[in-house]
C-alpha positions in Angstrom: 37.1 -22.2 34.2 35.2 -20.5 31.4 33.8 -22.8 28.8 34.9 -22.3 25.2 31.9 -21.6 23.0 31.1 -19.7 19.8 31.1 -16.0 20.0 27.5 -14.7 20.4 28.3 -11.1 19.7 30.3 -8.1 20.8 29.0 -5.8 23.5 30.1 -2.2 24.2 29.7 -1.9 28.0 30.2 1.6 29.5 30.3 1.5 33.3 32.5 3.5 35.7 31.9 1.3 38.8 34.8 -1.1 38.6 33.3 -3.7 40.9 30.0 -3.9 39.0 31.9 -3.7 35.7 34.0 -6.7 36.6 31.1 -8.8 37.7 28.9 -8.0 34.6 31.8 -8.4 32.1 32.7 -11.7 33.6 29.1 -13.0 33.4 28.8 -11.8 29.8 32.0 -13.4 28.8 31.0 -16.7 30.4 27.9 -16.6 28.2 30.0 -16.3 25.1 30.0 -12.5 24.4 33.1 -10.4 23.7 32.9 -7.3 25.9 34.5 -4.0 25.3 34.5 -2.3 28.7 34.8 1.5 28.9 35.1 3.3 32.3 33.8 6.7 31.0 31.6 8.1 28.3 34.2 9.6 26.1 36.1 6.3 25.9 32.8 4.6 25.0 32.3 7.0 22.1 35.9 6.5 20.9 35.6 2.7 21.2 32.3 2.7 19.3 33.9 4.7 16.5 36.7 2.1 16.2 34.9 -1.1 16.8 32.0 -3.1 15.4 29.6 -4.0 18.1 26.2 -5.7 18.3 24.7 -4.0 21.3 25.5 -1.2 23.8 25.0 -1.3 27.6 25.4 2.2 29.0 25.5 3.5 32.5 24.1 7.0 32.8 26.2 8.7 35.4 29.8 8.5 34.0 32.8 10.8 33.9 33.5 12.9 30.8 30.2 12.1 29.0 27.0 10.7 30.5 25.1 7.8 29.0 22.5 10.1 27.4 25.3 11.9 25.5 26.9 8.6 24.4 23.5 7.3 23.2 22.9 10.5 21.2 26.3 10.1 19.5 25.6 6.5 18.6 22.2 7.4 17.3 23.8 10.0 15.0 25.5 7.1 13.2 23.0 4.2 13.4 19.4 3.6 14.3 19.7 -0.2 14.2 22.1 -0.9 17.1 20.3 -1.9 20.3 21.0 0.3 23.3 20.2 -0.7 26.9 20.6 1.8 29.8 21.7 0.4 33.2 21.4 3.0 35.9 20.6 3.8 39.5 18.5 6.7 38.1 15.1 4.9 38.3 12.7 7.8 38.4 10.1 7.8 35.6 11.5 11.0 34.1 15.0 9.3 33.9 13.6 6.3 32.1 11.6 8.5 29.7 14.6 10.6 28.9 16.5 7.4 28.2 13.9 6.3 25.6 13.9 9.8 24.2 17.6 9.7 23.6 17.3 6.5 21.6 17.4 3.6 24.1 15.6 0.4 23.3 15.4 -0.7 26.9 16.2 0.5 30.5 17.2 -1.6 33.5 17.4 0.0 36.9 20.2 -1.0 39.3 20.4 -3.4 41.0 19.2 -5.5 38.1 18.8 -9.2 37.6 21.7 -10.7 35.6 19.5 -13.4 34.1 17.0 -10.7 32.9 19.9 -8.7 31.4 21.2 -11.8 29.6 17.8 -12.6 28.3 17.3 -9.1 26.9 20.7 -9.0 25.3 20.1 -12.4 23.7 16.7 -11.3 22.3 18.0 -8.0 20.9 21.1 -9.6 19.3 19.0 -12.4 17.7 16.5 -10.0 16.3 19.3 -7.7 14.9 21.5 -10.4 13.5 18.8 -12.8 12.2 15.7 -10.8 11.4 12.9 -13.2 10.7 11.9 -13.4 7.0 8.3 -13.7 8.0 6.2 -10.6 7.2 9.3 -8.5 6.5 8.0 -7.4 3.1 7.3 -3.7 2.6 3.9 -2.6 3.8 1.9 0.2 2.1 -0.1 2.3 4.4 -1.7 5.2 2.7 1.0 6.9 0.7 3.7 5.8 3.1 5.8 2.6 2.7 7.1 0.8 5.8 10.2 -1.3 5.2 10.6 -3.4 8.4 13.6 -5.4 7.0 15.6 -2.2 6.7 13.9 -0.3 9.5 12.7 2.6 7.4 9.6 4.6 6.8 9.4 6.0 3.3 7.2 9.0 2.6 6.9 11.0 -0.6 9.1 13.7 1.0 11.7 11.7 2.9 13.1 8.3 4.1 13.1 8.0 7.9 15.4 5.5 9.7 13.8 4.2 12.9 15.0 2.4 15.9 14.6 -1.3 16.5 11.9 -0.8 19.0 10.0 1.7 16.8 10.3 -0.9 14.0 8.9 -3.7 16.2 6.0 -1.6 17.4 5.0 -0.3 14.0 5.2 -3.8 12.5 2.8 -5.0 15.3 0.4 -2.2 14.5 0.6 -2.8 10.8 0.0 -6.6 11.3 -3.2 -5.6 13.2 -4.2 -2.4 11.3 -7.7 -1.1 11.8 -8.1 -3.2 15.0 -8.2 -2.0 18.5 -5.3 -3.4 20.5 -5.3 -3.4 24.3 -2.3 -1.8 26.0 -1.2 -4.9 27.8 -1.5 -6.8 24.5 1.0 -4.4 22.8 3.3 -4.5 25.8 3.4 -8.3 26.0 4.0 -8.7 22.2 6.6 -6.0 21.7 8.3 -5.7 25.1 7.7 -9.2 26.4 6.1 -8.0 29.7 4.0 -5.2 31.1 4.6 -2.8 33.9 4.0 0.9 34.6 7.3 2.2 33.3 7.2 0.2 30.1 3.7 1.5 29.5 5.0 5.1 29.8 7.9 4.4 27.5 5.4 2.8 25.0 3.5 6.0 24.9 6.7 7.8 24.0 7.3 5.4 21.1 3.7 5.7 19.9 4.1 9.5 19.9 7.2 9.2 17.7 5.5 6.9 15.3 2.5 9.3 15.1 4.9 12.1 14.2 6.5 10.0 11.4 3.1 9.0 10.0 1.4 12.4 10.1 2.6 13.2 6.5 -0.4 11.2 5.3 -3.6 12.6 6.9 -5.5 9.4 5.9 -3.4 7.4 8.5 -4.4 7.8 12.1 -2.6 6.2 15.0 -5.2 6.6 17.7 -5.0 6.3 21.4 -8.2 4.7 22.6 -8.4 6.0 26.2 -8.7 3.4 28.8 -8.3 0.6 26.2 -5.2 0.9 23.9 -4.4 1.9 20.3 -5.6 1.5 16.8 -3.7 2.1 13.5 -6.5 3.3 11.2 -5.5 3.2 7.5 -7.5 3.3 4.2 -9.3 0.0 3.7 -7.6 -0.6 0.4 -4.2 -0.9 2.1 
């Protein structure tokens, strides 16, 4: 019998494997989540357009639209919503493509249900209740970083960034002009370290570097064999 408890959030769950979908949906509902299950990609897009959700769990190989296409559609409307891919496609190239299309995390099947629940909980808590600590705008060179609203503001444009890009840039800004070891960044931003997360981190660093290049005084350096350093003018 399912315990009655406060609703933790609403999850858009796209998965065409009916057995897996039933198991995961049941586990999520037992934890207090409302789950909108969709058996194909197009239904997921349609449901997203009609519903207010807190996080998306997307399979990749689905009828009508694959998970990559669904993620792109979602990212056209919002950069704040967390997206986690759940897929049997576990090659490095698949994971990197997932991050490139806007995913915040990627779990290869078969996955640990406790790990998935922990990730969902972390993402939803961060999205719903962003900590007030250190969320003031940060000036780096002639660029303003607004972590509370997940935006990078340059003299030419305002760039909306994803939650993971936001967390990573905030960590770099909190430790500007200091060399940070790769495992230190992974543990503080992703919560753990492994090879695939390290490769995805490199993708996010490249994106941040592209956003920041409008000010030549800012340098997001890769220190080979060590880690990274966000170098900014000393008066920032």
